[in-house]
C-alpha positions in Angstrom: 16.1 97.6 95.7 13.4 100.3 95.5 11.7 98.8 98.6 14.9 99.0 100.6 15.3 102.7 99.7 11.7 103.3 100.8 12.2 101.6 104.2 15.4 103.6 104.7 13.8 106.9 103.5 10.7 106.9 105.7 12.6 106.8 109.1 15.0 109.5 107.9 12.1 111.7 106.9 10.4 111.1 110.2 13.5 111.9 112.2 14.0 115.1 110.2 10.4 116.2 110.8 10.6 115.6 114.5 14.0 117.2 114.9 13.7 120.1 112.5 9.9 120.6 112.7 9.7 122.5 115.9 12.5 124.9 114.9 10.9 125.5 111.5 7.5 126.2 113.1 9.2 128.7 115.5 11.0 130.5 112.7 7.8 130.6 110.6 5.7 132.1 113.4 8.5 134.7 114.1 8.6 135.5 110.4 4.9 136.1 110.3 5.0 138.3 113.4 7.9 140.4 112.1 6.1 140.7 108.8 2.9 141.8 110.5 4.7 144.6 112.3 6.7 145.4 109.2 10.1 144.6 110.7 11.2 142.0 108.2 14.7 143.5 107.9 15.2 143.0 111.6 14.2 139.4 111.4 16.5 138.8 108.4 19.4 140.4 110.2 18.7 138.2 113.3 18.7 135.1 111.1 21.8 136.3 109.4 23.6 136.9 112.7 22.6 133.4 113.9 23.9 131.8 110.7 27.2 133.6 111.0 27.7 132.6 114.6 26.8 129.0 113.7 29.3 128.9 110.8 32.1 130.5 112.9 31.6 128.1 115.8 31.2 125.1 113.5 34.5 125.9 111.7 36.3 126.4 115.0 34.9 123.1 116.3 35.9 121.2 113.2 39.4 122.6 113.4 39.7 121.8 117.1 38.4 118.2 116.4 40.8 117.7 113.5 43.8 118.9 115.6 42.8 116.5 118.4 42.3 113.6 116.1 45.7 114.2 114.5 47.3 114.3 118.0 45.5 111.2 119.0 46.6 109.3 115.9 50.2 110.4 116.3 50.3 109.2 120.0 
């Protein structure tokens, strides 16, 4: 059983690294640059705004999808 977990875990980790890695590196370099010019609050506000927009759009998409699935099931 532990061997099966390991064989499933390694591809998941690799996919996460390749999908999330470039974004993480980009945010890290932006953080270092904003920190260097002492504009950390601007960077944090930018990240906060992006997160808020993501949450709003995600919730709207989930609601839209749920409504469409419900209509499709009823038809």
